KEKE-3310 file (N, C-alpha, C; in steps of 0.2 Angstrom, whole numbers, plus 5000, padded with zeros to 4 digits):
npx = (5427:5415:5406:5390:5380:5364:5355:5341:5337:5326:5315:5304:5310:5308:5307:5320:5328:5322:5326:5340:5342:5339:5349:5360:5358:5362:5375:5383:5390:5391:5401:5412:5425:5422:5426:5427:5414:5408:5415:5410:5396:5396:5401:5391:5380:5385:5386:5373:5365:5365:5365:5373:5388:5397:5400:5400:5407:5408:5415:5413:5423:5422:5425:5427:5422:5428:5435:5429:5427:5424:5417:5422:5428:5444:5442:5437:5446:5443:5429:5422:5410:5394:5398:5397:5386:5387:5393:5383:5372:5377:5378:5364:5359:5350:5343:5348:5342:5349:5344:5351:5367:5374:5366:5366:5370:5387:5392:5403:5415:5421:5421:5421:5412:5400:5382:5370:5365:5364:5363:5364:5362:5371:5365:5366:5357:5354:5366:5378:5386:5392:5391:5382:5386:5381:5383:5379:5381:5371:5358:5345:5344:5340:5327:5313:5310:5323:5328:5321:5324:5338:5339:5334:5344:5355:5350:5350:5364:5368:5363:5366:5379:5389:5399)
npy = (5205:5207:5220:5225:5236:5239:5247:5256:5264:5267:5269:5279:5293:5293:5279:5275:5281:5274:5261:5262:5267:5255:5247:5254:5252:5239:5239:5249:5249:5250:5244:5246:5258:5276:5284:5274:5270:5282:5285:5274:5278:5290:5285:5276:5285:5293:5283:5279:5289:5298:5312:5317:5326:5328:5322:5322:5323:5335:5338:5343:5351:5358:5371:5374:5367:5352:5344:5328:5311:5308:5309:5313:5328:5336:5346:5360:5361:5367:5375:5389:5391:5398:5402:5401:5387:5376:5380:5389:5380:5373:5383:5387:5375:5367:5360:5364:5368:5372:5378:5385:5389:5401:5410:5410:5419:5422:5409:5396:5392:5378:5369:5374:5370:5367:5368:5367:5363:5353:5353:5344:5345:5335:5329:5325:5320:5334:5340:5346:5338:5338:5340:5333:5335:5339:5340:5346:5346:5352:5363:5365:5352:5346:5343:5343:5330:5324:5330:5326:5312:5312:5318:5308:5298:5305:5305:5292:5289:5297:5291:5277:5276:5287:5288)
npz = (5629:5616:5611:5604:5596:5593:5580:5574:5562:5554:5562:5572:5581:5595:5598:5594:5604:5615:5612:5612:5626:5633:5629:5633:5647:5649:5644:5651:5667:5684:5691:5683:5679:5680:5669:5658:5657:5653:5641:5633:5634:5626:5614:5611:5609:5598:5588:5587:5582:5567:5565:5575:5577:5586:5602:5620:5637:5649:5664:5681:5692:5703:5701:5687:5671:5664:5650:5647:5643:5625:5608:5592:5584:5590:5606:5616:5631:5644:5652:5658:5671:5666:5654:5636:5629:5637:5649:5653:5654:5665:5675:5676:5679:5670:5655:5639:5623:5607:5592:5582:5583:5581:5585:5598:5612:5616:5612:5612:5600:5598:5588:5572:5562:5569:5570:5577:5594:5609:5627:5642:5659:5672:5686:5704:5718:5719:5717:5706:5693:5680:5662:5648:5632:5615:5598:5582:5564:5557:5556:5568:5574:5586:5597:5608:5610:5609:5620:5631:5632:5632:5645:5652:5650:5656:5669:5673:5672:5682:5693:5692:5688:5691:5706)
capx = (5420:5413:5400:5387:5375:5359:5352:5335:5336:5320:5309:5303:5316:5307:5309:5327:5330:5320:5331:5347:5343:5339:5355:5365:5357:5366:5382:5386:5391:5394:5407:5418:5427:5417:5429:5425:5407:5406:5417:5405:5390:5398:5401:5384:5376:5387:5385:5366:5362:5369:5365:5378:5395:5402:5396:5405:5405:5412:5415:5414:5428:5420:5426:5426:5420:5434:5433:5429:5426:5420:5418:5422:5434:5447:5438:5439:5447:5440:5424:5420:5403:5391:5401:5394:5380:5389:5393:5376:5368:5380:5376:5357:5357:5345:5345:5347:5342:5351:5343:5356:5373:5376:5361:5367:5375:5393:5393:5410:5415:5426:5421:5418:5406:5394:5377:5365:5368:5360:5367:5360:5366:5370:5364:5364:5355:5355:5373:5380:5392:5394:5386:5382:5386:5380:5383:5377:5383:5365:5353:5338:5345:5338:5321:5311:5311:5330:5330:5317:5327:5344:5339:5333:5350:5359:5348:5352:5371:5370:5361:5369:5386:5393:5399)
capy = (5205:5211:5224:5226:5241:5238:5253:5255:5271:5268:5270:5286:5295:5291:5272:5274:5282:5268:5255:5264:5267:5248:5244:5257:5249:5233:5241:5252:5245:5254:5241:5248:5265:5281:5286:5269:5271:5289:5284:5270:5281:5294:5281:5273:5290:5294:5277:5278:5295:5301:5319:5319:5327:5328:5321:5321:5325:5340:5336:5348:5350:5362:5377:5374:5361:5350:5339:5321:5306:5311:5306:5319:5332:5339:5350:5364:5357:5370:5380:5392:5392:5404:5404:5396:5383:5371:5384:5392:5375:5371:5388:5387:5368:5366:5358:5369:5366:5378:5377:5389:5391:5407:5415:5409:5424:5419:5402:5394:5388:5373:5366:5379:5367:5366:5372:5366:5360:5352:5352:5342:5344:5329:5331:5319:5323:5341:5342:5347:5334:5339:5340:5330:5340:5336:5345:5344:5351:5354:5367:5362:5345:5343:5345:5341:5322:5323:5333:5321:5305:5313:5319:5301:5295:5308:5303:5285:5290:5300:5287:5271:5276:5291:5286)
capz = (5627:5610:5612:5598:5597:5587:5578:5570:5560:5551:5567:5575:5586:5602:5598:5593:5610:5619:5611:5615:5633:5635:5627:5638:5654:5649:5642:5656:5673:5689:5693:5679:5680:5677:5662:5654:5656:5649:5635:5630:5633:5621:5608:5609:5606:5591:5584:5585:5578:5562:5566:5580:5574:5592:5609:5625:5643:5653:5671:5685:5697:5709:5699:5680:5667:5661:5645:5648:5637:5620:5601:5588:5583:5596:5609:5621:5637:5650:5651:5664:5672:5663:5647:5631:5631:5642:5655:5654:5657:5671:5680:5677:5680:5666:5648:5634:5616:5603:5585:5578:5588:5579:5588:5606:5614:5619:5610:5611:5594:5598:5581:5567:5558:5573:5569:5583:5600:5615:5633:5647:5665:5676:5694:5708:5724:5718:5716:5699:5692:5674:5657:5642:5626:5609:5593:5575:5559:5554:5560:5571:5574:5592:5599:5615:5611:5611:5627:5636:5632:5635:5652:5655:5650:5661:5676:5673:5673:5689:5699:5692:5685:5695:5713)
cpx = (5418:5406:5397:5381:5370:5356:5346:5333:5330:5314:5309:5308:5315:5309:5316:5330:5328:5325:5338:5347:5343:5345:5361:5364:5361:5373:5386:5385:5394:5400:5413:5420:5423:5420:5427:5418:5405:5409:5412:5398:5391:5398:5395:5379:5378:5386:5377:5363:5367:5370:5370:5385:5400:5397:5401:5402:5410:5410:5417:5419:5427:5422:5424:5423:5426:5432:5434:5429:5422:5421:5417:5429:5437:5442:5441:5440:5444:5435:5422:5412:5400:5393:5399:5388:5382:5389:5387:5372:5370:5377:5369:5354:5350:5347:5344:5348:5344:5350:5349:5362:5375:5372:5362:5372:5381:5395:5401:5411:5421:5427:5417:5412:5400:5389:5371:5368:5363:5365:5362:5364:5365:5370:5363:5363:5356:5361:5375:5387:5396:5389:5387:5381:5386:5379:5381:5380:5377:5361:5347:5338:5342:5332:5319:5311:5318:5331:5327:5322:5334:5344:5338:5340:5355:5357:5350:5360:5372:5368:5365:5377:5391:5393:5397)
cpy = (5209:5214:5226:5231:5240:5245:5252:5262:5272:5269:5277:5287:5293:5283:5271:5275:5276:5262:5256:5264:5260:5245:5247:5254:5243:5234:5244:5249:5249:5251:5243:5256:5270:5283:5281:5269:5277:5288:5279:5273:5286:5290:5278:5279:5292:5289:5277:5283:5298:5308:5322:5320:5326:5327:5319:5324:5330:5339:5342:5347:5354:5370:5378:5367:5359:5344:5332:5317:5309:5307:5312:5322:5334:5345:5355:5360:5360:5375:5382:5392:5398:5405:5398:5392:5379:5375:5387:5386:5373:5376:5388:5380:5366:5364:5364:5366:5372:5376:5380:5392:5398:5413:5414:5414:5421:5412:5402:5390:5383:5370:5371:5376:5366:5371:5372:5362:5358:5350:5350:5341:5337:5331:5325:5322:5331:5344:5341:5343:5336:5340:5335:5335:5337:5341:5342:5349:5354:5358:5363:5355:5342:5347:5342:5333:5321:5325:5328:5315:5306:5315:5312:5297:5298:5306:5296:5285:5292:5295:5280:5271:5281:5289:5291)
cpz = (5621:5612:5605:5600:5591:5586:5573:5567:5556:5555:5569:5580:5593:5603:5597:5600:5615:5619:5614:5622:5636:5634:5632:5645:5654:5648:5647:5663:5678:5692:5689:5681:5676:5670:5657:5652:5652:5642:5630:5629:5627:5614:5606:5606:5599:5586:5582:5581:5573:5562:5570:5576:5580:5598:5614:5632:5646:5660:5675:5691:5703:5707:5691:5677:5664:5656:5648:5642:5631:5613:5597:5587:5590:5599:5614:5628:5644:5648:5658:5665:5670:5657:5642:5633:5636:5649:5657:5657:5664:5676:5681:5679:5676:5659:5644:5627:5611:5596:5581:5583:5587:5583:5596:5608:5618:5618:5609:5605:5595:5591:5576:5563:5562:5571:5574:5588:5605:5621:5638:5654:5668:5683:5698:5715:5724:5717:5709:5698:5685:5669:5651:5636:5620:5604:5586:5570:5555:5559:5563:5572:5580:5594:5606:5616:5613:5619:5632:5637:5634:5642:5655:5656:5656:5668:5677:5675:5680:5694:5698:5691:5690:5703:5717)
residu = (MET:THR:GLU:ILE:LEU:ILE:LYS:GLU:THR:ASP:THR:PRO:LEU:ASP:LYS:GLN:TYR:GLN:LEU:LEU:ILE:LYS:GLN:MET:ARG:ASN:LEU:LEU:ASN:LYS:GLU:GLU:LYS:LEU:ILE:SER:ASN:LEU:ALA:ASN:ALA:SER:ALA:ALA:LEU:LYS:GLU:THR:PHE:ASP:LYS:ILE:SER:TRP:VAL:GLY:PHE:TYR:LEU:TYR:ASP:GLY:GLY:ASN:LEU:TYR:LEU:GLY:PRO:PHE:GLN:GLY:LYS:VAL:ALA:CYS:THR:ARG:ILE:GLU:LEU:GLY:LYS:GLY:VAL:CYS:GLY:THR:SER:ALA:LYS:GLU:LYS:LYS:SER:ILE:VAL:VAL:PRO:ASP:VAL:ASN:LYS:PHE:PRO:GLY:HIS:ILE:PHE:CYS:ASP:VAL:ASP:SER:ARG:SER:GLU:ILE:VAL:ILE:PRO:ILE:LEU:LYS:ASP:GLY:ASN:PHE:LEU:GLY:VAL:LEU:ASP:ILE:ASP:SER:THR:SER:PHE:ASN:SER:PHE:ASP:ASP:THR:ASP:ARG:ILE:TYR:LEU:GLU:GLU:ILE:CYS:ASN:PHE:LEU:SER:ILE:GLU:ILE:PHE:SER)
# end
């Protein structure tokens, strides 16, 4: 089956997210494997937003975060809880928007070109499953609009996609 993603780059950011979420609800299917759904979610985000240089998932195994499906340059494969932006988001179970990664204490530079980052935890029934990690090569690429809609995407994933 051929999948096509519609982008509307000339519309406000919230409208772009609303269109993306509508398409993701049709693209992702709980009957498919988790890895396939997360791979398509990563691809859809990267394809929709030019500001994204890297997007992917780190999945929790009960001890650490491990690299899951992603789009972008090669990446760190394991992150300890409390380390870097992903590990901090995991430990605190909260979203983190970093306008300048150089100013985030303990930032892990998997990509030296990364300038800003947003990390959203994925929770199901209070249980931590992993994080959605998104980087940009520009400073100040992410804001509350991104956070709100990415949290909605992660909530959808936790309810509909994670078993």
